[in-house]
N, C-alpha and C positions, 0 to 999 in steps of 0.2 A: 595805774597801767604803767609797764617801764615799754617805750619806744621799741619797734623791732630793731635788732641789730643789723647794720648795713656790712655787707662784706667789703674789706679794702678793696679800690679797682685797683688791676693790674698797672703799672705803670709801662706803657709803648715806649720800647726804646727807639731813639734817634732815628734820624733814615741812615746817617753815616753809619752807624753801629751794623757791622756786617757778621752773619755767622762765622762760626769757626773755618766751615768750607768754603764759604765767600773770600774770608780775610786769607786764607791760605792759597787762594786762585787769583786774587789782586796782587799778593805778593810774587807769587810765580810768573806773573805777567808782567810786573812792573821790572823785575828780575832781568827776566827776557829781553824785554823791549830796550833796557839799558846796555846788556850783556851783548847783544846780538843785533839790533837794529842801528844804534849810535854809529858803529862805527861806518857805516852805507849813506846814511844821512847826505851831508854833501855831495858824493859823488854822484848818487842816485838824484839828486835834484839837478846838478848840471848837466846830467845826461839824457833827464827824460827817458829814463828807463827802470824800471822797478828789478832789482836784482831776483834772479829764477830762485837760487838757491835758499834765499829768504823764504818764497811762497813756500817750494818745500818744506823748509822749516816750521811753515807755519801749518803746512797740514800735519806733519810728523808730531806738533805739541800738543794737537788737536783743537788750533785758534780756529780753524775752519769750519767747524763743526760743532761747537759749543753747544746748541741748541736741539743737536739731533738727535735723538736717543740710542742707546746702545746697543738696542736692535737693529738698527740700521749703520752698525759700526762706528756712530758718533760719542761725542765725549758725555751725552745726556745731560748738560747742565739747564740752568734758566735763562729766561730772557736778559734776567738783572745778570747776569755772571757775563753774557757777551757785552754788556754795557759796561762793566768793569772792564773789561778785556780792552775794547776800543779806547775809552778814557783812557787807559794806559800806554796805550800804542800811540794814540794821537800825541801824548802828552811830549812824544821821543820824535815824533816824525805822523802827521797828518795822513800823508799816502800810506802808510802802513796800517792806520786805523781804516782807510777806507778800504783797503782790502778784505779786512776780515769783519766790516760792518758789512757790504754789500752781500756776500758771502752767507753771513748769520740771519741779517734781520730783511733780507728782502727776499734772496734766491732760496735758501732752504725753509725761510719760515712760510715761503707762497706756495712750497712744495707739500711741507707737512701740513697745511691747513685746509689745501685744495686737490692736492694731487689723490688719484685712485691708489689701492695697497699697492698695485701691480705696479704704479709708476714710480713709488715710493721706492720698492723693491730693486728698481732699475737704475734709478738714479741718485738718492740718498748716499749708498753705498761710494759709490764714485766722485761725490761729494765732498764725503769726510775722507776720500783716497788721496788723490791727486788731479780732481775737476774743477778748477775755478768757474764760475757762474755769474752771468751776466744778467741786467733785467733793464729790456728792452721797449720803451714809452716812448719817450721825446723825438719828436720830431720837427726837422725844421718849419712847419706852421703851426705847431701844436708846441707853445712853451708851458704857461700857465695854463692855458686852455687844453690841458693835458690828452682831453676826448676828442678834441676835435682831428682826428686821425684819417690819415688818406692812405696808410698802408692796407692794402686790401687781402681777403682771404677768398680764394674762390673754390666753391665744392666742386670737388673732381672724383666720386667714386671711393674707394677709401683712404682717400687723402684730401687734404686743401692744397693750394697752391698760394703762396702768398708773395705778393708783388708790393715793392714800397722802399721807402729808406727811411730809417732812425739816426737819430743824431743824439748827441753826448752820451753816449755809451761808455760807461765806467766797468772798467776791467774787459772791455771787450779783445784787446789783443792779448790777452793772457784766456782768455774764456774757453771753453768746452763745451756750454750747455749757455743757451740763453732761452729767456721768458721775453718770447715776443707778444708785442698787441697788437692786431689789426682789426678791421671790423669786414663785416660780412654782408652788409647792408649800409651804407655810408647816411642813407635817408632815414634810418632809425635812431641816428645820433648814437647815444652813449650804449643804447641798448642792441645794438650792432656788434659791441666789440667782444673778442674772444681773445683768449691767451692761450698760447701755442708753446712746447718745449720745442726748441729748436737745437737739433746737436752740429757744432762745429762742421762736422765734415758733410752738413745736408747740402746737396746740389743746388746750387743756386743763391746761397748764402757767402759775402764776401763780406770781409772786415776791411773796411775803407782805411782812409788817412787817419792817422793819430794828429789829435789837436795839440797845438803848442802854445801850454797853458800858462798863466801868471802865474798860481799857485799848483800846489798838489803836483806838481811836475812829475813824480815819479809814477806817479797813478795813470795809467793809463785810460784815453778817452778818446773813442773812435768814431767813426758812422760805421752803419751799419747797411750794406745793400742787399735786398732781397730782389732777387731777377729768377720768376717763374719757379720760388722755392717749392719743394715739395715735401709738405709734412703730415705723417700719419695720420689720421683719426684718431689712434690711440695714444697719440702725443698733446692732444687737446688738454690742458690743464682748467678743473672746474667745467663747468656744464656751457654748452654753446651758448653765445649773447650774454655771459655772466661775466666775459672778462672786466668790466668798469668793478665789478664788485671785488675782485680779485686784485685789481691794480688799487681801487682806493682803500681796501681794507688793509694789506699789506705795506702800502705808505704811510698809513696813519702809523702804523706799528714803524716802520723806518723811521719817519721822523726823529723818535726817541734816538736813535742810535747816531742822528747827525746832532743832536743836543751833545751826544758822549763825544762824539769828534771835537766841538765846538769847548766842551768845559776842559777836554784834553788840552787843545791848544792853546786855552786859557790858564790853567796850569802849570804847561811847560813854559811859556813864556814869562810868566810871574816867576818862576824857580830861578832861570837863569837872571830875571833883571834884579832879584833879592842877592843871588852869590855875586853880580856885578857890583850892585852899590857895598857889599860887604869888604871888597877888594879894591876897589877905586877910590884912590885918596885925592883930595883936593884940601887945599888951605891948610895941609898938615894932618889931616886926617881921613876915614872913609865917608863917604858921603853919605852911608847909609846911618850916620850921627845925625846928622843935619833933620832936623824936624819937618821939615817941608817933604825930604823924601820918604819923610817914616809915614806920614801921613798919606802920601799920595801911596805907598806900597800897602798900608793899611786898607784903605780903601778898594785898591784892586784885589785884595786878599778877601774882603767880605763878598766882591761882585762874584769870584770864582765861587765862594762855598754857598753863595746863592743860587747860581747855577747849576751847581752838583746837586743840591738838594731836592732842584725841579726835575732833573734828568732823575733822579734815583725815584721819585717821586713817583714818575709816570711810568716808570719800567717796574715799581713795584704794583702799580694800582694792574697794568697788563698782566703780571703776571698771578696776580689775585682772580683774573678774570672779570675785574669790575669795569666802567665805564673809564675811560682815559684818554680818549680823543681831544677834549679842550684842554687836558694836564699837556700831551706832547704834544699839540701845536703850539702852546706857551713855552714850553719848555724851548724847542727848537727856536722860536722868536726870540725870546731872551737870551738864550743860552750864545746863539750866534752875534747878537748885539755887545756880549761882554766877551766873546773872543777877540773881534774887531778891536775893541777900545782897550783893553789888557793888551794885546799884542802891538797896538799905537805907543800906546807909553813905555812900554819896554824898550819899544825903541828910543825914547826920549830919556828914559834911565842912564842907555848906555851912549848918549849925544850924538856926537858927527860919525864913533864907532859904530853906532846901530846902525846907522845906514848904509853900512858896507857888508859884502858879501861876507866878510872874513868874520864875522860875529854871526850868533845865530837866530838873534831876533827878528830881523827882516824878514825870515822863510816863516815864521810864525804870522808874522801880518799878512804876508802874500797868502797863505795857506788858509788864513783864518776868513776870506772874502767869500769863498765858495759855500761856506755855510750859511750865508745869507741867502743863495739864490737854489740849489738845488735842492729835490725833493721837496720842491714847493717854496717858492719865495717868501719874505717878509710879510710883504703886502698880503700874498693868499694865507699864511697864517693870522693874519690878522684878520680876515675876512673870515675863516673859520670859528675863531675865538669870540667876533661880534658875533657870529650866528647863532653860536651856542649860548653866548651867556644874554642874549636879548630875549632867549625863548624859552628861559629859565626863568624860576621864581628868587634866585638867588644865587651869588658866588659858592 
């Protein structure tokens, strides 16, 4: 008796093999970044301000609404496509990557998941057309312990009245809509937290001073002051007292965006290092011909590829509706390490020139540092990873 025939297994494509649509989208994002962002990078970094005309172009080209369905005026793309754009923009300028990252993976993502249909109809078209969004969770006394919030929300009839101070709010200077987290009862801890959709023109909402930062200088980071800020109850995002769930689940997804930022920074720094090594001559030949430097560049290329694979894997899992929290934390942790290391060694490839602002790589090093800090520090990622692997049967 012959054994039953076994159909051949379909060989899955590698993680970096893109669909035709994804490939075209990636190529368009790369070309746009090179053509439209590159000429402004130095001046935006020097001035610490992002060009409004560039943000207008981001809206016009659909990069601020990648994941928003077409029914609300968006591009109707996947989370993975947002990751591709964030990586490509960040490889040219991390500040540009931050702008579209917060808009897509935090603000629009949270509204798509948690808003009522009426809220979606009101706010999503604005976020696709001309309104920058910001995510206001952090406070002066709640960093890694993000839920030790002191901002209060008092029930007052058909509104809540918010009082408190938020810190480190990305895109705050340009934002027209803020997702603000406040507690209705601090004694309840995280169970008292509620999320609110707060418009820039709301009475009692004040955008405070802009931070003078080491890196991503063009990206605005400001404090947010809420002084008897009245928010209609119709603008509560998600259920009352369920803000912790909105925050944590959105940040779990947002960390994949930070991994994409870090991967883009690492890739951009590496490309500059390779180009410089090919044209810089010492001892009568390009330094790229020396084995020691070849090995250094090969090692860094391997790390960039590993970072990209981890980021793409987490994004694919998220889009497939499969568990991804561990993979997102691992990607955020690993990619931020790679970004800092590759950027640092790129400076060394340039030698003394790399230490000056006349050359591009020192900016990549400055920009890389924040990827280990925001949306959960490296230590917080390790804590998440440890918790998940120790409660699982295997990796």
